[in-house]
Z-matrix of the N, CA and C atoms (Angstrom, degrees):
N
C 1 1.355
C 2 1.543 1 112.57
N 3 1.353 2 121.08 1 144.59
C 4 1.503 3 122.07 2 -177.24
C 5 1.477 4 115.23 3 -46.80
N 6 1.363 5 115.16 4 -40.71
C 7 1.435 6 113.00 5 -175.98
C 8 1.430 7 116.68 6 -72.23
N 9 1.429 8 120.00 7 -3.29
C 10 1.380 9 119.66 8 168.45
C 11 1.406 10 119.44 9 -74.45
N 12 1.410 11 114.29 10 -12.73
C 13 1.447 12 123.19 11 178.86
C 14 1.537 13 110.90 12 -88.83
N 15 1.330 14 119.99 13 -10.12
C 16 1.568 15 119.00 14 -174.49
C 17 1.499 16 105.10 15 -69.72
N 18 1.306 17 114.50 16 129.03
C 19 1.615 18 119.77 17 173.06
C 20 1.576 19 110.22 18 83.89
N 21 1.400 20 120.21 19 -3.58
C 22 1.424 21 121.22 20 -172.45
C 23 1.662 22 104.12 21 -99.44
N 24 1.305 23 111.29 22 158.05
C 25 1.388 24 120.84 23 168.25
C 26 1.574 25 111.72 24 -101.46
N 27 1.301 26 114.14 25 119.82
C 28 1.529 27 113.91 26 -178.37
C 29 1.473 28 109.24 27 -122.68
N 30 1.436 29 115.31 28 169.61
C 31 1.413 30 120.09 29 -176.66
C 32 1.520 31 106.85 30 -95.90
N 33 1.280 32 121.32 31 124.05
C 34 1.563 33 123.39 32 -176.77
C 35 1.611 34 104.83 33 -121.24
N 36 1.298 35 111.40 34 130.00
C 37 1.468 36 120.00 35 170.70
C 38 1.504 37 105.71 36 -93.98
N 39 1.339 38 118.80 37 115.62
C 40 1.453 39 124.49 38 -171.17
C 41 1.526 40 108.17 39 -114.33
N 42 1.359 41 111.70 40 172.88
C 43 1.476 42 120.13 41 178.43
C 44 1.613 43 114.40 42 60.14
N 45 1.349 44 113.79 43 33.93
C 46 1.445 45 113.92 44 174.88
C 47 1.455 46 111.16 45 -85.75
N 48 1.318 47 122.09 46 161.02
C 49 1.374 48 125.59 47 175.95
C 50 1.527 49 110.64 48 -56.60
N 51 1.304 50 117.87 49 124.17
C 52 1.590 51 114.61 50 -176.47
C 53 1.522 52 109.26 51 -54.32
N 54 1.360 53 112.25 52 146.27
C 55 1.477 54 118.64 53 177.84
C 56 1.533 55 105.52 54 -150.34
N 57 1.290 56 117.96 55 143.30
C 58 1.488 57 119.17 56 173.11
C 59 1.361 58 115.02 57 -80.96
N 60 1.316 59 127.13 58 127.95
C 61 1.470 60 132.40 59 -175.97
C 62 1.574 61 101.12 60 -126.80
N 63 1.333 62 113.01 61 118.68
C 64 1.615 63 111.56 62 176.96
C 65 1.476 64 109.79 63 54.79
N 66 1.316 65 118.63 64 35.83
C 67 1.378 66 119.10 65 -178.39
C 68 1.482 67 129.74 66 74.02
N 69 1.429 68 108.53 67 2.04
C 70 1.597 69 117.77 68 -178.53
C 71 1.516 70 103.72 69 -118.32
N 72 1.266 71 115.97 70 133.38
C 73 1.542 72 124.11 71 174.27
C 74 1.559 73 108.37 72 -61.16
N 75 1.321 74 121.09 73 125.58
C 76 1.302 75 130.06 74 174.00
C 77 1.529 76 113.98 75 -111.53
N 78 1.253 77 118.76 76 130.35
C 79 1.561 78 122.42 77 176.13
C 80 1.540 79 110.75 78 -116.97
N 81 1.200 80 116.29 79 4.28
C 82 1.444 81 120.08 80 177.37
C 83 1.591 82 114.00 81 -163.99
N 84 1.268 83 113.75 82 173.58
C 85 1.593 84 118.93 83 177.76
C 86 1.398 85 110.91 84 -147.67
N 87 1.345 86 113.39 85 149.81
C 88 1.458 87 118.68 86 168.89
C 89 1.439 88 113.68 87 -81.28
N 90 1.310 89 115.41 88 152.04
C 91 1.424 90 121.92 89 -171.09
C 92 1.530 91 110.83 90 -94.46
N 93 1.232 92 117.77 91 127.23
C 94 1.551 93 126.82 92 -174.65
C 95 1.472 94 110.85 93 -134.44
N 96 1.284 95 114.96 94 156.44
C 97 1.544 96 120.98 95 172.78
C 98 1.435 97 110.24 96 -142.30
N 99 1.310 98 115.44 97 157.67
C 100 1.458 99 125.09 98 -175.09
C 101 1.428 100 113.18 99 161.82
N 102 1.388 101 111.07 100 -166.44
C 103 1.577 102 115.93 101 173.95
C 104 1.512 103 106.22 102 -125.54
N 105 1.290 104 114.39 103 -160.79
C 106 1.492 105 117.20 104 -176.41
C 107 1.585 106 113.29 105 -65.69
N 108 1.217 107 117.49 106 -22.26
C 109 1.565 108 121.17 107 -177.01
C 110 1.467 109 111.39 108 -94.92
N 111 1.302 110 119.82 109 -39.09
C 112 1.501 111 121.63 110 -168.72
C 113 1.614 112 105.61 111 -133.70
N 114 1.452 113 112.01 112 130.43
C 115 1.447 114 109.75 113 173.90
C 116 1.626 115 97.81 114 -132.86
N 117 1.292 116 114.20 115 137.87
C 118 1.516 117 127.14 116 179.34
C 119 1.522 118 105.38 117 -119.81
N 120 1.400 119 111.32 118 144.84
C 121 1.492 120 119.38 119 164.76
C 122 1.478 121 108.71 120 -67.81
N 123 1.273 122 117.85 121 155.37
C 124 1.458 123 119.10 122 166.74
C 125 1.526 124 112.47 123 -99.11
N 126 1.385 125 117.58 124 114.80
C 127 1.340 126 128.57 125 177.10
C 128 1.459 127 114.83 126 -94.71
N 129 1.239 128 120.80 127 138.72
C 130 1.492 129 124.50 128 -177.80
C 131 1.584 130 103.81 129 -98.63
N 132 1.405 131 113.01 130 156.75
C 133 1.425 132 122.18 131 -176.93
C 134 1.542 133 109.14 132 -58.52
N 135 1.237 134 121.85 133 144.10
C 136 1.390 135 130.20 134 -175.64
C 137 1.564 136 107.19 135 -50.33
N 138 1.252 137 129.08 136 -34.39
C 139 1.498 138 129.90 137 -176.97
C 140 1.533 139 111.80 138 -91.10
N 141 1.371 140 118.69 139 9.52
C 142 1.560 141 121.64 140 176.13
C 143 1.531 142 105.22 141 -73.89
N 144 1.298 143 119.91 142 141.80
C 145 1.407 144 125.49 143 179.23
C 146 1.497 145 112.08 144 -98.56
N 147 1.281 146 121.19 145 151.37
C 148 1.551 147 121.77 146 176.12
C 149 1.506 148 105.53 147 -55.40
N 150 1.275 149 113.01 148 140.52
C 151 1.559 150 121.18 149 178.67
C 152 1.472 151 109.71 150 87.62
N 153 1.350 152 124.16 151 1.68
C 154 1.458 153 121.51 152 179.46
C 155 1.547 154 106.28 153 -56.94
N 156 1.269 155 118.99 154 140.72
C 157 1.476 156 121.37 155 177.84
C 158 1.610 157 113.32 156 -78.90
N 159 1.227 158 120.81 157 138.11
C 160 1.464 159 122.40 158 176.11
C 161 1.614 160 104.62 159 -98.13
N 162 1.313 161 115.29 160 129.96
C 163 1.486 162 121.97 161 178.03
C 164 1.512 163 106.79 162 -116.52
């Protein structure tokens, strides 16, 4: 749910070619991982700063 993202640091892939998803233009995506049954967003530690590189 969107409220789960409040106050959290997440990984966003930005500057993607714009695409319409469910009728809304998207220019980026949040990074998630999982299998066919479970998908989870990737959250960074609370002390991670904006712009931290993902390796």
